[in-house]
N, C-alpha and C positions, 0 to 999 in steps of 0.2 A: 137556461136552467138557473135556478136560484142557488146561490152559494154564499157562505159567510164572507164578510168583508176581511180585508187585510188586517185592519185593526182588531177585529174580533179574533182572528187566527192568532195574532201576536199575543193578545191578552189571555185568551182561554187556553192556548197550548203552549204558551211561553216560548214562542218562536222569534227568531230575528226577522226583520222586515223582508230581507231578500227571499228567505225560505217561504215566508207567508205569501209573498207575491207570486212565487213559483207555484205553490199549492193552489192559490186562487186561479191562476192562469190555466192550470191543469183542469180544475173543476169547470171552468167557463169554456174549455175547448180551445183556448188561445195558444197553448203550448203543447207540442207533440210529446207524449209521455216517453217515447223512446229516445227523445233528445236529452232528457234529463236523468234517465235511469238505464243503467247498462243491463240490469237484470230484467227490466221490462222488455228491453229491446231483444235480449237473448230469448225470453219467453215467447215473444211474438214471432220471432224467426222459427221457432220450433213448431209452432201451430200450423196445421194444414189450412184451416180457415182463420183469418185474422179476427181476434177478439174485438168486441165492440169498444168504442173509445172510453166509455165510462169504466169498464173493467181494466183497461190499460191505465187510465188515469189513477184509479185506485191503487194499482200495483205500484206506480211510480211514487204516489203519495206515501204508501207504506215505506218505501226506501228512504224518502226524505225525512220521515218521522222516526226512522230507525226502529220500526215495529217488528213484530214477529210473524208477519204474513197476513194475507187477506183471508177473512173468514166470513161466514154469513149463515142466516137461517131464514126459514119461511114459516109463517103461521100455519100449523097443521090443520086448523079449522077454516082458514081462508087463504088459499094458495095465491091469491091476488096480492098479498102483503108479504114483502121480504125485506131483509136489510143485509148489506154487506158492509164490513168495517175493517179497519187496520187494528190488528190485535196488539194492544200495548202490554199485555201480560197481566193486567189488573182489570178485572170485570167492571169496576166502577170508576176508572180513570176516564176522562174525557178523551175522545178519539174522533176520527173522521169517519162518518157513516154515509152510506148511499142508501136512502130508502126508496123503495119502489112499491107503490100501491095504486089505488084508484085515482090518485091525483097526479100520477106519473112519477118520474124519478126526480129526486132532490137531494142535495147535500146538506148535511147537518153535522154539528158538533154534539156528540152524545156520549153517554156512558152506555155501552151496549147492554150491560146488565140492568141499568135503570130503564132503558128503552123496552127490554124484554119484560121487566117485571111491572113497571108502572107507567110506561109511556113518557118518561122524562126525557126531554130533548130540547135543544135550544138552537138558534141560528148562530 
C-alpha cells in the first residue's frame, strides 16, 4: 500500500524522524499497532472480532500524533468512496487520512476539510 515517505511525514506534519518512521511502519504494515499504542491494544482486546489492520494502524497513528480520535465519512452519492482520518481539531490542518475508493485503500496527508470540499490532497 502506498504511503508518504518518512521525509514527507517529517516535513508536512512537523514530526521527529523516529515518530515518522513508526507512522510509516504502521502504514506499510511492518509494525503491529498494538505494540506502539496502549489504547489501540485495549480497544482490540475489547472487540469480539479483531478490527482490520488499517483501522488499528489509524488508531495507533492517532495516538502518536496526539489527535482527538479517528473519524470518517462516506460520500452519500457514491458509497464506494470514504475517508477515515485522525482528527487534529482543525478542519484545515494536515493530518493522516486513509482513503478508500475504486482505486483501493491508500494513505495520504490531507486536510480533511479540503478533501471534503475540493479534493485537495497530497502524498
